[in-house]
C-alpha positions in Angstrom: 0.0 0.0 0.0 1.5 3.4 -0.9 1.9 5.7 2.0 2.9 8.9 0.3 0.2 11.2 -1.0 0.4 12.5 -4.6 2.1 15.8 -4.4 4.1 18.0 -6.8 6.0 19.8 -4.0 9.8 19.7 -4.1 11.6 17.3 -1.7 13.3 20.2 0.1 9.9 21.8 1.0 8.6 18.4 2.3 11.7 18.0 4.3 11.3 21.4 5.9 7.7 20.6 6.9 8.7 17.3 8.3 11.6 18.9 10.3 9.1 21.4 11.8 6.8 18.6 12.8 9.7 16.7 14.4 10.8 19.8 16.2 7.3 20.3 17.6 7.5 16.6 18.8 10.7 17.5 20.7 8.9 20.3 22.5 6.1 17.9 23.4 8.6 15.5 24.8 10.3 18.3 26.8 6.9 19.3 28.2 6.1 15.7 29.2 9.5 15.3 30.9 8.9 18.5 32.8 5.6 17.1 33.9 7.1 13.8 35.1 10.4 15.1 36.7 9.5 18.6 37.8 8.6 19.0 41.5 5.7 21.1 40.3 4.4 18.4 38.1 2.1 17.1 40.9 0.1 20.3 40.7 -1.0 19.2 37.2 -1.9 15.6 38.1 -1.0 12.8 40.4 1.2 10.0 39.0 -0.3 6.6 39.8 2.4 4.6 37.9 5.8 6.2 38.5 8.0 3.6 36.7 5.9 3.8 33.5 5.8 7.7 33.7 9.6 7.9 34.1 10.3 5.4 31.4 8.0 7.0 28.9 9.3 10.5 29.7 12.9 9.6 29.1 12.1 7.3 26.1 9.9 9.8 24.4 12.5 12.6 24.7 15.2 10.3 23.2 12.9 9.1 20.4 11.8 12.6 19.5 15.4 13.8 19.2 16.2 10.8 17.0 13.2 11.5 14.8 14.3 15.2 14.5 17.8 14.1 13.3 16.3 11.7 10.9 13.9 14.3 9.4 16.9 16.6 8.6 18.7 13.9 6.6 18.9 14.7 2.9 17.3 11.4 1.8 14.7 10.9 4.5 11.7 8.7 3.7 9.0 11.2 4.4 5.9 8.9 4.6 7.6 6.2 6.6 9.0 8.7 9.0 5.6 10.3 9.5 3.9 6.9 10.2 6.7 5.8 12.7 6.6 9.2 14.5 2.8 9.2 14.9 2.8 5.6 16.1 5.3 6.6 18.8 3.1 9.5 19.7 0.0 7.2 20.1 1.9 4.7 22.2 3.3 7.5 24.4 -0.1 9.2 24.7 -1.7 5.9 25.8 1.0 5.1 28.4 1.0 8.6 29.9 -2.8 8.6 30.0 -2.6 5.4 32.0 0.2 6.7 34.3 -1.3 10.2 34.9 -5.0 9.9 34.3 -5.7 13.6 35.2 -3.8 14.9 32.2 -5.6 12.6 29.7 -7.6 15.4 28.0 -4.5 17.5 27.4 -2.6 14.5 26.1 -5.5 13.7 23.7 -5.5 17.3 22.5 -1.7 17.1 21.7 -2.2 13.8 20.0 -5.0 15.4 17.9 -2.5 17.8 16.3 0.1 15.1 15.7 -2.4 12.9 13.8 -3.4 15.9 11.7 0.3 16.8 11.0 1.2 13.2 10.1 -1.8 13.1 7.6 -0.1 15.7 5.5 2.6 13.2 4.4 0.6 10.1 3.7 -2.4 9.1 1.7 -6.0 9.5 2.9 -6.4 5.8 3.6 -3.2 5.7 5.7 -4.3 8.8 7.7 -7.7 7.1 8.5 -5.9 4.0 9.7 -3.7 6.2 11.9 -6.9 7.8 13.4 -8.4 4.4 13.9 -5.3 3.2 15.7 -5.4 6.2 18.0 -9.0 5.6 18.8 -8.4 1.9 19.4 -5.5 2.8 21.8 -7.8 5.1 23.8 -10.4 2.3 24.0 -7.8 -0.2 25.2 -6.5 2.2 27.8 -10.2 2.8 28.9 -10.9 -0.9 29.3 -7.6 -1.5 31.2 -8.5 1.4 33.5 -12.0 0.1 34.0 -11.4 -3.6 34.5 -7.8 -3.5 35.7 -7.2 -0.9 38.4 -10.7 0.4 38.6 -9.4 3.9 39.0 -10.4 5.3 35.6 -13.6 7.2 35.9 -13.8 9.2 32.7 -17.0 8.8 30.7 -17.1 7.0 27.4 -18.5 10.1 25.7 -15.2 11.8 26.1 -13.4 8.9 24.4 -16.0 8.9 21.7 -15.5 12.7 21.0 -11.7 12.3 20.9 -12.1 9.4 18.5 -14.3 11.5 16.2 -11.8 14.3 16.5 -9.0 12.0 15.4 -10.9 11.0 12.3 -11.9 14.6 11.5 -8.4 15.9 12.0 -6.9 13.1 9.8 -9.4 13.5 6.9 -9.8 17.3 6.9 -6.2 18.1 7.4 -5.3 15.7 4.7 -7.7 17.3 2.2 -6.8 20.9 3.2 -3.1 20.1 3.0 -3.6 18.6 -0.5 -5.5 21.7 -1.7 -2.8 24.0 -0.2 0.0 22.0 -1.8 -1.8 21.8 -5.2 -2.3 25.6 -5.0 1.3 26.1 -4.1 2.5 23.8 -6.9 0.2 25.6 -9.4 1.6 29.0 -8.2 5.1 27.7 -8.6 4.4 26.5 -12.1 2.8 29.8 -13.0 5.7 31.6 -11.4 8.2 29.5 -13.4 6.2 30.1 -16.6 6.1 33.8 -15.9 9.8 33.9 -15.3 10.5 32.0 -18.5 8.2 34.3 -20.5 10.0 37.3 -18.9 13.4 35.9 -20.0 12.1 35.1 -23.5 10.7 38.7 -23.8 14.0 40.1 -22.5 15.9 38.0 -25.0 13.6 39.0 -27.9 13.9 42.7 -27.0 17.7 42.4 -26.5 18.2 40.7 -29.9 15.8 42.9 -31.8 17.3 44.7 -34.8 15.2 47.7 -33.8 16.7 49.8 -31.1 14.6 50.1 -27.9 15.0 52.8 -25.2 13.0 53.5 -22.1 13.3 57.2 -21.2 11.8 58.5 -18.0 10.2 62.0 -17.5 13.6 63.5 -16.6 15.2 62.4 -19.8 17.3 59.6 -18.2 17.6 56.3 -20.0 16.3 53.4 -17.9 16.5 50.4 -20.3 18.2 49.7 -23.6 18.7 46.8 -25.9 21.8 45.9 -27.8 20.7 47.5 -31.1 20.1 50.8 -29.3 23.5 50.6 -27.7 25.1 50.1 -31.1 23.1 52.9 -32.7 23.6 55.7 -30.1 26.2 54.2 -27.6 29.8 55.4 -27.5 33.0 53.4 -27.2 33.7 54.9 -23.8 30.7 53.2 -22.2 31.4 49.4 -22.1 28.8 46.7 -21.4 25.2 46.3 -22.2 24.1 48.6 -19.4 26.5 51.4 -20.3 23.7 53.8 -21.4 21.6 53.1 -18.2 21.2 56.2 -16.1 22.6 58.6 -18.6 20.5 61.3 -20.2 19.3 61.2 -23.8 20.5 64.7 -24.3 24.1 63.8 -23.5 24.2 60.8 -25.9 22.0 62.0 -28.8 20.9 65.6 -28.7 19.0 65.5 -32.0 17.0 62.5 -30.7 16.3 64.3 -27.4 15.0 67.3 -29.3 12.8 65.1 -31.5 11.4 63.5 -28.3 10.7 66.8 -26.7 8.9 68.0 -29.8 6.8 64.9 -29.8 5.9 65.3 -26.1 4.9 68.9 -26.7 2.9 68.6 -29.9 2.2 64.9 -30.3 3.6 64.8 -33.9 7.0 63.5 -35.0 9.2 64.5 -37.9 9.5 61.7 -40.5 13.0 62.7 -41.6 15.8 60.3 -40.6 18.3 61.3 -37.9 22.0 60.9 -38.1 23.1 59.7 -34.6 26.6 58.3 -35.4 28.8 58.5 -38.5 27.1 56.8 -41.5 24.2 55.7 -39.2 20.7 57.1 -40.0 17.8 56.1 -37.8 14.0 56.6 -38.0 12.7 57.3 -34.4 9.3 56.3 -33.2 7.8 57.3 -29.8 5.2 55.5 -27.7 3.9 56.2 -24.2 4.7 53.3 -21.8 1.4 53.7 -20.0 -1.5 56.1 -20.4 -0.7 58.1 -17.2 3.1 57.4 -17.2 5.8 60.0 -18.0 8.1 57.3 -19.4 8.4 56.9 -23.1 9.5 54.0 -25.3 11.7 55.1 -28.1 12.1 52.7 -31.1 15.0 53.3 -33.5 14.8 51.8 -36.9 18.1 51.6 -38.8 17.4 53.0 -42.2 20.1 50.8 -43.8 18.1 47.7 -42.7 14.9 49.2 -44.2 16.9 50.0 -47.4 18.2 46.4 -47.6 14.7 45.1 -47.2 13.4 47.4 -49.9 16.3 46.3 -52.2 15.4 42.7 -51.6 11.8 43.3 -52.5 12.9 45.3 -55.5 15.3 42.6 -56.7 12.7 39.8 -56.2 10.2 41.8 -58.2 12.8 42.6 -60.8 13.7 38.9 -61.1 10.1 37.9 -61.7 9.5 40.7 -64.1 12.7 40.3 -66.1 12.1 36.6 -66.6 8.8 37.3 -68.4 10.1 40.4 -70.1 13.5 39.2 -71.4 12.0 37.1 -74.2 9.8 40.0 -75.4 12.7 42.4 -75.5 15.4 40.1 -77.0 13.4 39.1 -80.0 12.7 42.6 -81.4 16.2 43.7 -80.2 17.8 40.9 -82.2 15.7 41.8 -85.3 16.7 45.4 -85.0 20.4 44.6 -84.6 20.3 42.2 -87.6 18.5 44.6 -89.8 21.0 47.3 -88.9 23.9 45.1 -89.9 22.3 44.3 -93.2 21.6 48.0 -93.9 25.3 48.8 -93.1 26.4 46.4 -95.9 24.3 48.2 -98.5 26.3 50.5 -100.9 23.3 52.9 -101.2 23.6 54.1 -97.6 25.3 57.5 -97.2 27.9 58.4 -94.6 25.4 60.3 -92.5 22.9 57.5 -92.5 25.7 54.9 -91.9 26.6 56.9 -88.8 23.0 56.7 -87.6 23.0 52.9 -88.2 26.2 52.6 -86.1 24.4 54.5 -83.3 21.5 52.2 -83.5 23.7 49.1 -83.4 25.6 50.4 -80.4 22.4 51.1 -78.5 21.2 47.6 -79.4 24.4 46.1 -77.9 24.0 48.3 -74.8 20.4 47.3 -74.4 21.3 43.7 -74.8 24.0 44.1 -72.1 21.4 45.6 -69.7 19.1 42.6 -70.3 21.9 40.2 -69.7 22.8 42.0 -66.4 19.2 41.9 -65.2 18.8 38.3 -66.1 22.1 37.4 -64.4 20.8 39.1 -61.3 17.5 37.3 -61.5 18.9 33.8 -62.0 21.1 33.8 -58.9 22.7 30.6 -60.1 24.3 28.5 -57.4 28.1 28.5 -57.3 29.9 25.3 -58.3 33.4 25.9 -56.9 36.4 24.1 -58.5 40.2 24.2 -58.0 41.4 27.2 -59.9 44.9 28.5 -60.6 44.4 32.2 -60.2 47.6 33.1 -62.0 46.6 31.1 -65.1 43.0 32.3 -65.0 44.2 36.0 -64.8 46.5 35.6 -67.8 43.8 33.9 -69.8 41.4 36.7 -68.9 43.9 39.3 -70.0 44.4 37.6 -73.4 40.6 37.3 -74.0 40.0 40.9 -72.9 42.7 42.3 -75.3 40.8 40.8 -78.2 37.8 42.9 -77.2 39.5 46.1 -75.9 42.6 47.5 -77.7 45.7 48.5 -75.7 45.2 52.1 -76.9 42.0 52.2 -74.7 43.2 50.1 -71.7 46.6 48.8 -70.6 45.9 45.5 -68.7 48.6 43.4 -66.9 49.0 40.7 -64.3 51.3 41.1 -61.2 52.1 38.1 -59.1 55.3 36.9 -57.3 54.3 33.3 -57.5 54.1 31.0 -60.5 50.8 29.5 -59.3 48.2 30.5 -56.7 45.6 27.9 -55.9 42.1 28.7 -54.8 38.6 27.3 -55.0 36.1 29.4 -57.0 33.5 28.8 -59.7 35.4 29.6 -63.0 32.3 31.1 -64.7 31.7 33.4 -61.7 35.4 34.3 -61.6 35.2 35.4 -65.3 32.1 37.5 -64.6 33.6 39.1 -61.5 36.8 40.0 -63.4 34.8 41.3 -66.3 32.7 43.6 -64.1 35.7 44.9 -62.2 37.8 45.5 -65.2 35.0 47.2 -67.2 34.4 49.4 -64.2 38.1 50.4 -64.1 38.1 51.0 -67.9 35.1 53.3 -67.6 36.0 55.2 -64.4 39.6 54.5 -63.6 41.4 56.7 -66.2 42.8 60.2 -66.2 41.6 62.6 -68.9 43.3 62.0 -72.2 45.0 58.9 -71.1 44.2 55.2 -71.4 43.2 53.2 -68.4 46.1 51.5 -66.7 44.8 48.4 -64.9 46.7 45.8 -62.9 45.5 42.4 -61.7 47.5 41.8 -58.5 47.6 38.3 -57.0 48.8 37.7 -53.5 48.7 35.2 -50.7 47.5 37.0 -47.5 48.0 34.4 -44.8 45.8 31.4 -45.6 43.5 33.4 -47.9 44.6 34.3 -51.5 43.6 37.8 -52.7 42.9 39.2 -56.2 43.0 43.0 -56.6 42.0 45.1 -59.6 43.9 48.4 -59.4 43.7 51.4 -61.6 45.5 54.8 -61.7 42.4 56.9 -62.1 41.1 59.8 -60.0 39.8 57.5 -57.3 36.4 57.3 -55.7 35.0 59.9 -53.3 34.1 58.8 -49.8 30.4 59.7 -50.3 30.3 57.4 -53.3 32.4 54.5 -51.9 29.8 53.7 -49.2 27.2 52.9 -51.9 29.4 51.1 -54.5 27.8 47.7 -54.0 24.2 48.8 -53.9 22.0 47.7 -56.8 21.1 50.3 -59.4 23.5 52.8 -58.0 25.6 54.5 -60.6 27.3 57.9 -61.3 27.1 57.5 -65.1 24.1 58.3 -67.2 24.8 55.2 -69.4 25.4 52.7 -66.5 23.0 50.3 -65.0 24.4 50.2 -61.5 24.4 46.4 -61.5 27.9 45.4 -62.4 29.6 45.8 -59.0 26.5 44.5 -57.2 26.5 41.3 -59.3 30.2 40.9 -58.7 29.7 41.3 -55.0 26.9 38.7 -54.9 28.9 36.2 -56.9 31.8 36.6 -54.5 29.4 35.9 -51.6 28.1 32.8 -53.3 31.7 31.5 -53.5 32.4 32.4 -49.8 34.7 35.3 -50.9 34.6 38.9 -50.0 34.7 41.9 -52.4 35.6 45.3 -51.0 36.8 48.7 -52.1 40.2 49.8 -50.8 41.3 53.4 -51.2 44.8 53.9 -52.8 46.9 56.7 -51.3 48.0 59.2 -53.9 45.1 58.4 -56.4 43.6 55.4 -58.0 41.2 52.7 -56.8 41.5 49.1 -55.7 38.8 46.4 -55.7 40.0 43.5 -53.7 38.6 40.0 -53.7 39.6 37.9 -50.6 38.9 34.3 -51.3 38.2 31.8 -48.6 41.0 29.6 -47.3 41.2 26.2 -49.1 41.1 24.3 -45.9 37.8 26.0 -44.9 36.2 25.2 -48.3 37.3 21.6 -48.3 35.8 21.1 -44.8 32.5 22.3 -46.0 
């Protein structure tokens, strides 16, 4: 038969309750010893059986101390301990009632509490058996007093009332204890869930890409997340809580002015704010509570918004270009072919022939735009292979000289090593080099001079690098920050897709394309390829 009641309380809490119960038993034993051995004990009741009273007083004190030590053990058997303890209580109560009849009502009252306390640790059936045992012990003691010594003159009604009290204490205490423990367990579960939700919410807010600030009525920052720290924090304030307690006016005066204007008028300017170098944010303000003077400030990084818009634009462009390319290419090919046929005619004058050349050039340019848009829409997956960068660079230069004369562009390869191994998709490498060299031919020349372009190959640690250098006027800082954005161009005839496609192709091959300013003039676009060991592991 199982003794332990179903409970979801932790063992530490049960052990604490059991220890308190055992400590109370020690106090009962001390009171009983005082009754037996104190010279004033006779005022409470005459002892009719001294040997039994002395033996029980000493034995109960020793047993209660032993039970207290056992209850404080880390691996105590709670239900067995409770049953053994209450059995000892019943036996002691019966013997003391026999030895000192005048204290029988008080002993029964003490036993009533012990039975109720023991019922908290056992099942309902076991608690009722304990109450039945206590009632039976009272009955046996009553019969011994009635037929044995003949000195017991308490009425049977008293015994009956204590027996009913034992059953009531056992059942009601058991049920009330179960409800209290279930309520406590439910509260603990709800508390744990609330704590988990709070941690999840804190993690979500901390990892949000949108900056979040809590600013009180005095302008002091009370809470921040990581994004807000990066957007408006300074390097002199380390740690996640570096902004806490500082005023918004000290860290971001324009944002503080925007917040003050919103608090005054209820409207907010929609223009972005520049908080740090090259960092523009769009602030939004919300009251924390209706009657609170604290304000939640949300900071949206405009660069993230721009990237999302670019992604949507490119996705739309891909779907649109796939359906439009066929419609454009067919008439474009017809126009180009007809133009070539007309140029072969002897009846065309020089002025008209010049117009035909312009038409043909524009057809070629339009076809290049379509090819660029299609290449952007396809996003073909990279198929990296082992490539000798030195051999690939020389082959590219030879092929490029067949298209562009040396009078228009001087192109050479610079490398201190006979071979330089890397892993890259050869088709993508050809497209990247074409885009970078075409960009250098168009923008990397001084007025009246041909473009001077160098393909420099180096081994930078474990990663090989390929740099395309020119000796042109260089790129302004305001333009360099937007070089790899799609559709960004400084030329009226450019598409703004060449560098962007090259950048995306490098990313597909786990390489990195960046612009490096050259001191004294010129520009450098450097491709840092991934280490061969890293690619082979993948």
